[in-house]
matplotlib code that plots the C-alpha trace (Angstrom):
import matplotlib.pyplot as plt

x = [10.9, 7.3, 6.5, 3.5, 2.7, 3.5, 0.2, -1.0, -0.9, 2.1, 1.3, -1.9, -1.2, -4.1, -1.9, 1.3, 0.9, -0.9, 0.9, 4.3, 5.8, 9.4, 11.4, 12.9, 16.4, 18.2, 17.9, 20.6, 19.1, 19.4, 23.0, 24.0, 21.5, 22.6, 26.1, 28.7, 28.6, 29.5, 27.0, 24.1, 23.6, 20.2, 18.2, 20.1, 17.7, 17.6, 19.2, 17.5, 19.4, 22.0, 20.5, 23.9, 22.7, 19.5, 21.2, 23.6, 20.9, 18.9, 22.1, 23.4, 19.8, 19.7, 23.4, 22.8, 19.4, 21.2, 24.0, 21.0, 19.8, 23.0, 23.3, 19.7, 20.8, 23.8, 21.3, 19.0, 21.8, 23.1, 19.6, 17.1, 14.1, 11.8, 14.1, 14.9, 11.2, 10.4, 13.2, 12.8, 9.4, 10.8, 13.7, 11.0, 9.7, 12.7, 13.3, 10.2, 10.7, 14.1, 13.0, 10.1, 12.5, 14.8, 11.9, 10.7, 14.4, 14.6, 11.1, 12.8, 14.6, 14.1, 16.7, 16.1, 14.3, 16.7, 19.7, 17.9, 17.2, 20.7, 21.8, 19.6, 20.6, 24.3, 23.8, 21.6, 23.7, 27.1, 28.3, 27.2, 28.8, 32.0, 31.9, 31.1, 34.0, 36.5, 35.6, 36.0, 39.3, 40.7, 39.7, 41.3, 44.5, 44.7, 44.2, 46.8, 49.1, 48.7, 48.6, 44.8, 44.2, 41.9, 43.4, 41.1, 39.4, 35.9, 37.3, 39.4, 36.3, 33.9, 35.9, 38.6, 37.5, 33.8, 33.8, 36.7, 35.3, 31.6, 31.9, 34.5, 32.1, 29.3, 31.3, 32.3, 28.5, 28.2, 31.3, 29.9, 26.4, 28.5, 30.2, 27.0, 24.5, 26.7, 24.1, 21.9, 24.5, 24.5, 25.4, 25.5, 21.7, 22.0, 25.1, 23.0, 20.1, 22.3, 24.5, 21.6, 19.8, 22.9, 23.2, 19.4, 20.0, 22.9, 21.2, 18.1, 20.3, 22.2, 19.1, 17.9, 21.2, 21.4, 17.8, 18.1, 21.0, 19.3, 16.2, 18.4, 20.4, 17.9, 14.5, 11.7, 13.1, 16.6, 15.0, 12.8, 15.7, 17.8, 14.6, 14.5, 18.2, 18.6, 15.1, 13.7, 16.9, 19.2, 17.4, 19.3, 22.8, 24.1, 22.2, 24.3, 27.4, 27.2, 25.6, 28.8, 30.6, 27.7, 27.5, 31.3, 31.1, 28.4, 30.4, 33.3, 31.7, 31.2, 34.7, 36.8, 39.9, 40.0, 42.6, 40.4, 37.5, 39.4, 40.5, 36.8, 35.7, 38.0, 37.5, 33.9, 34.7, 37.1, 34.4, 31.9, 34.4, 35.1, 31.4, 30.8, 33.9, 32.6, 29.2, 30.5, 32.9, 30.3, 29.8, 33.4, 33.6, 30.9, 30.1, 26.7, 23.6, 23.1, 26.4, 25.5, 22.1, 23.8, 26.3, 23.5, 21.3, 24.3, 26.2, 24.5, 21.1, 22.6, 24.7, 21.6, 20.0, 22.9, 22.4, 18.8, 19.7, 22.4, 19.9, 17.4, 20.1, 21.1, 17.4, 17.1, 20.4, 18.6, 15.7, 18.0, 19.8, 16.5, 15.4, 19.1, 19.1, 15.4, 15.8, 18.5, 16.0, 13.3, 15.6, 15.9, 12.3, 11.9, 9.9, 7.7, 8.8, 5.4, 6.7, 10.0, 8.1, 6.0, 8.6, 11.1, 8.7, 7.4, 4.1, 3.4, 4.2, 1.6, -0.9, -0.2, -0.7, -4.1, -5.2, -4.0, -6.0, -9.1, -8.6, -11.1, -8.1, -5.2, -3.7, -2.0, 0.2, 1.3, 2.0, 4.2, 6.0, 6.6, 8.0, 10.3, 11.6, 11.9, 13.9, 16.0, 16.8, 18.1, 20.5, 21.6, 22.3, 24.3, 26.3, 27.0, 28.0, 30.5, 32.4, 31.0, 29.5, 31.6, 29.8, 26.5, 25.5, 25.4, 21.9, 20.5, 19.4, 17.6, 16.1, 14.7, 13.2, 11.7, 10.1, 8.9, 7.1, 5.4, 4.2, 2.8, 0.8, -0.5, -1.5, -3.2, -5.1, -5.9, -7.4, -9.6, -7.6, -6.6, -4.2, -1.1, 1.4, 5.0, 7.1, 4.2, 3.2, -0.5, -2.5, -1.7, 1.1, 4.3, 7.5, 8.0, 11.5]
y = [38.7, 39.9, 43.9, 45.7, 48.5, 52.0, 53.8, 56.7, 59.1, 58.2, 60.8, 58.8, 56.7, 54.4, 53.3, 53.5, 51.4, 48.2, 45.4, 44.4, 41.2, 41.2, 38.2, 38.6, 38.6, 40.1, 37.8, 36.9, 39.3, 42.2, 41.4, 41.9, 44.6, 47.1, 48.6, 45.7, 45.2, 42.5, 39.9, 38.8, 35.1, 33.9, 32.5, 33.9, 34.9, 38.6, 39.8, 42.1, 45.2, 44.9, 45.6, 47.4, 50.8, 50.6, 49.5, 52.1, 54.9, 53.5, 53.6, 57.0, 58.4, 57.4, 58.4, 61.8, 62.1, 62.1, 64.6, 66.7, 66.6, 67.6, 70.7, 71.6, 71.2, 73.4, 76.0, 75.8, 76.5, 79.6, 80.9, 79.8, 77.4, 80.1, 81.5, 78.3, 77.3, 80.7, 80.8, 77.2, 77.8, 80.8, 78.6, 76.2, 78.8, 79.2, 75.5, 74.6, 76.8, 75.1, 71.8, 72.3, 73.4, 70.4, 68.1, 69.6, 69.2, 65.6, 64.7, 63.1, 60.2, 60.5, 59.8, 57.1, 58.8, 57.5, 58.8, 62.3, 62.2, 61.4, 64.3, 66.5, 65.5, 65.4, 69.0, 70.1, 68.2, 66.7, 69.8, 72.2, 70.2, 70.0, 73.9, 74.7, 72.1, 73.7, 77.1, 76.5, 74.6, 77.7, 80.1, 78.0, 77.5, 81.4, 82.2, 80.0, 81.0, 84.7, 84.4, 84.8, 87.5, 86.2, 87.9, 86.3, 88.7, 88.7, 88.9, 85.7, 83.7, 85.0, 84.9, 82.2, 79.8, 79.6, 78.7, 76.3, 74.4, 74.5, 73.4, 70.9, 69.4, 69.5, 67.8, 65.2, 64.4, 64.0, 61.8, 59.5, 59.4, 58.4, 55.8, 54.1, 55.1, 55.0, 52.9, 55.8, 58.5, 58.7, 62.1, 66.0, 66.2, 63.7, 65.4, 68.7, 67.0, 65.7, 68.7, 71.1, 68.7, 68.9, 72.6, 72.9, 71.2, 73.3, 76.4, 75.3, 74.8, 78.2, 80.2, 79.2, 80.4, 83.6, 84.3, 83.6, 86.0, 88.8, 88.2, 88.3, 91.3, 93.5, 92.1, 91.8, 94.4, 92.6, 89.3, 90.6, 92.3, 89.0, 86.9, 89.1, 88.9, 85.1, 83.9, 85.9, 87.5, 84.4, 81.4, 79.6, 80.9, 77.8, 75.6, 77.3, 77.0, 73.3, 72.5, 73.3, 70.4, 68.1, 68.8, 68.4, 65.0, 64.2, 64.9, 63.3, 59.7, 59.6, 59.8, 56.5, 58.4, 58.5, 61.2, 63.4, 62.7, 63.9, 66.9, 67.9, 67.3, 69.6, 72.2, 72.0, 72.3, 75.3, 77.0, 76.3, 77.8, 80.7, 81.6, 81.2, 83.4, 86.0, 86.2, 86.3, 89.0, 91.2, 93.0, 93.9, 94.9, 97.8, 100.5, 100.4, 98.3, 100.6, 99.3, 95.7, 95.8, 97.4, 94.4, 92.1, 93.0, 93.7, 90.5, 87.9, 88.1, 87.6, 84.7, 83.2, 83.7, 81.9, 79.0, 78.6, 78.4, 75.8, 73.7, 73.8, 72.8, 69.9, 68.8, 68.8, 66.7, 64.0, 64.0, 63.7, 60.9, 59.0, 59.2, 58.2, 55.0, 53.9, 54.4, 51.6, 49.4, 50.4, 49.2, 46.1, 45.6, 46.3, 49.6, 51.0, 54.2, 55.8, 54.7, 56.1, 59.6, 59.3, 58.6, 61.4, 64.2, 65.7, 66.8, 63.4, 61.6, 63.8, 62.8, 59.2, 59.4, 61.2, 58.4, 56.1, 57.5, 57.0, 53.2, 51.2, 49.6, 51.2, 52.2, 55.4, 53.5, 51.0, 53.8, 55.8, 52.4, 52.0, 55.3, 55.1, 51.6, 52.9, 55.9, 54.0, 51.6, 54.4, 55.6, 51.9, 51.6, 54.7, 53.6, 50.3, 52.0, 54.6, 51.7, 51.8, 48.3, 47.3, 49.8, 47.6, 44.0, 43.4, 41.9, 45.4, 46.0, 42.4, 43.2, 46.4, 44.7, 42.3, 44.7, 46.5, 43.4, 43.3, 47.0, 46.1, 43.3, 45.7, 48.2, 45.4, 44.4, 47.9, 48.6, 45.3, 43.2, 39.6, 38.9, 36.8, 35.0, 36.6, 36.0, 35.0, 37.1, 38.4, 37.4, 39.6, 41.7, 42.5, 42.6, 39.1, 37.4]
z = [43.2, 42.7, 42.7, 43.1, 40.6, 42.0, 43.2, 41.0, 44.1, 46.2, 49.1, 49.8, 52.8, 52.1, 49.1, 50.5, 53.8, 52.6, 54.4, 52.6, 54.0, 54.7, 56.2, 59.7, 58.2, 55.4, 52.4, 49.8, 47.2, 49.8, 50.6, 46.8, 45.9, 48.9, 49.3, 50.9, 54.5, 56.8, 56.1, 58.3, 58.2, 56.9, 59.2, 62.2, 65.2, 65.6, 68.7, 71.2, 72.3, 75.0, 78.6, 79.4, 78.3, 80.2, 83.3, 83.1, 82.5, 85.6, 87.7, 86.3, 86.8, 90.5, 91.3, 89.6, 91.5, 94.8, 93.4, 92.3, 95.9, 97.3, 95.1, 96.0, 99.7, 98.9, 97.5, 100.4, 102.9, 100.6, 99.8, 102.1, 101.4, 100.4, 97.8, 96.4, 95.9, 94.2, 92.0, 91.1, 89.7, 87.8, 86.4, 85.2, 82.7, 80.6, 80.8, 79.6, 76.6, 75.8, 76.3, 73.9, 71.3, 71.8, 71.5, 68.4, 66.8, 68.1, 66.4, 63.5, 65.1, 68.7, 71.2, 74.1, 77.0, 79.5, 77.9, 77.7, 81.5, 82.1, 80.0, 81.8, 85.3, 84.3, 83.6, 86.4, 89.0, 88.1, 85.9, 88.5, 91.3, 89.5, 88.8, 92.5, 93.7, 91.2, 92.2, 95.9, 95.1, 93.2, 95.7, 98.4, 96.7, 95.7, 99.5, 100.6, 98.1, 98.8, 102.7, 103.1, 100.5, 97.7, 94.7, 92.0, 89.7, 88.6, 84.9, 85.6, 87.0, 84.4, 81.2, 81.8, 84.7, 84.1, 80.6, 80.7, 83.7, 82.9, 79.2, 79.9, 82.7, 80.4, 77.5, 80.0, 80.1, 76.4, 76.2, 78.6, 76.7, 73.6, 75.5, 76.8, 74.1, 70.8, 68.9, 69.1, 68.6, 64.8, 63.9, 64.6, 65.4, 67.9, 69.4, 69.3, 71.1, 73.9, 74.2, 74.5, 77.2, 79.3, 78.8, 79.7, 82.9, 83.8, 83.1, 85.3, 88.4, 87.5, 87.1, 90.4, 91.9, 90.1, 90.7, 94.3, 94.7, 92.9, 95.4, 98.5, 97.4, 95.5, 96.3, 93.8, 91.5, 91.1, 90.6, 87.8, 86.0, 86.3, 84.8, 82.1, 81.3, 81.8, 81.5, 78.3, 76.6, 76.8, 77.9, 75.0, 75.9, 77.6, 74.9, 71.9, 73.8, 74.6, 71.4, 69.6, 71.5, 70.8, 67.1, 66.7, 68.4, 66.2, 63.2, 64.8, 65.3, 61.4, 60.7, 60.2, 61.3, 64.9, 65.1, 62.7, 65.0, 68.2, 66.4, 65.4, 69.1, 70.5, 67.9, 68.9, 72.6, 72.1, 70.2, 73.0, 75.7, 73.2, 72.8, 76.6, 77.4, 74.9, 76.5, 80.2, 78.8, 77.0, 80.4, 80.7, 77.0, 77.2, 79.6, 81.3, 80.5, 77.4, 75.8, 76.8, 75.1, 72.1, 72.0, 72.6, 69.6, 67.3, 68.0, 70.1, 68.4, 64.9, 66.3, 67.6, 64.3, 62.6, 65.1, 64.1, 60.4, 61.1, 63.1, 60.3, 57.7, 60.1, 60.3, 56.5, 56.2, 58.4, 55.9, 53.0, 54.7, 55.5, 52.0, 50.5, 52.9, 52.5, 48.6, 48.7, 50.4, 48.0, 45.1, 46.8, 47.3, 50.8, 50.5, 47.8, 46.1, 47.8, 51.3, 50.8, 49.7, 52.8, 55.4, 53.9, 54.7, 57.8, 56.2, 54.7, 57.9, 59.6, 56.7, 57.3, 61.2, 60.4, 58.3, 60.8, 63.5, 61.4, 61.5, 63.4, 65.3, 67.0, 63.8, 65.0, 67.3, 64.6, 62.1, 64.5, 65.3, 61.5, 61.0, 64.0, 63.0, 59.2, 60.4, 62.8, 60.0, 57.7, 60.4, 61.1, 57.5, 57.6, 60.5, 58.8, 55.5, 57.2, 58.9, 62.2, 62.3, 65.2, 67.5, 67.9, 66.9, 63.0, 63.7, 64.4, 60.7, 60.6, 63.8, 62.5, 59.5, 61.3, 63.5, 60.5, 59.4, 62.7, 62.3, 58.5, 60.3, 63.1, 60.4, 58.4, 61.6, 62.7, 59.1, 59.5, 57.0, 57.8, 60.4, 59.6, 62.0, 62.2, 59.0, 56.8, 53.7, 53.8, 50.7, 47.7, 49.4, 47.6, 47.2, 48.4, 48.4]

ax = plt.figure().add_subplot(projection="3d")
ax.plot(x, y, z, "-o")
ax.set_aspect("equal")
plt.show()
């Protein structure tokens, strides 16, 4: 195995990303250099990702699209088309803020777009439909049992029924995503992203309903007040609730003990329901809007601040995991130390992208692909080391290493260097097995 001297300035992407040839499959040296895992046969062709997840995503999105149309029809019947259009436009404002934040959180190791669309539509359509059906059923049962007198209270509906039903419905969507996209569901940040996206969809549809009711009952003044409460003061309320379920499920999937994993998931779901119940019950705990705002700034704002700190810590854990796993590959010769440094920091990734953009060819796309595949490789390696190799094909690691070879060749070509056929080593490149 030949090795190239480490550059004097490891943060300079021009010295970091010169092409390094890597075989399309895991060689014998790596099998012994890295921690043990089920061996990938040398010379075995890399397998492409199964189309099952893609087919499910397409079918699921189509089905949920029809469910969403049915929910919109229900809103039009109850509020009128004009109110739905006006309130739908208003609901897009907090949705845009929430989706932007979710996208920023998801930048390090982005989730598949089809999975995110499914998550959003599940929240905006299926979860809302489930909540409406359960609410109607409960009212019908109570009315029949009480001889036509509906005795359900606002306290019961807001503090008990809504948190349990709504968080349960949203959790079902996250579990479905885990079932069909489990090869991309690697930890708590993934769970956070999926849970937050489901919640964003739910809040979007719910905002249309609440905005419309305020517009009909109180006119523009009532609509403005409701928009301030839901669109400005609490756009992340549902996100914070359901994120608890997603994060807990992300921790659960890393546990080898299935019973412990189920316990962690249920704990997160109960926490989501509890936060939801506390939020809804705030209006019953205090007298008047003055008391509500006092409780909001004394309790809800600090809770949100703690949630932000927790998310930052989760993101940092992703960077540490990436560095740790890629360092193992560097020790085996797949990356240089400088490349690990570049791939383990958001600032150096941006620096590398700026440099790649200056290439005469399409270097930016090749650099983004290189970064994406390297990050994915780190998480696949973590999945294998944590005993979850059975979740996906064991060729995932070899397939990503093969993709990294193609990225290196694309970078060399974009920089004006000599091209080489797949699997061959450019002249002077190292390490070579």
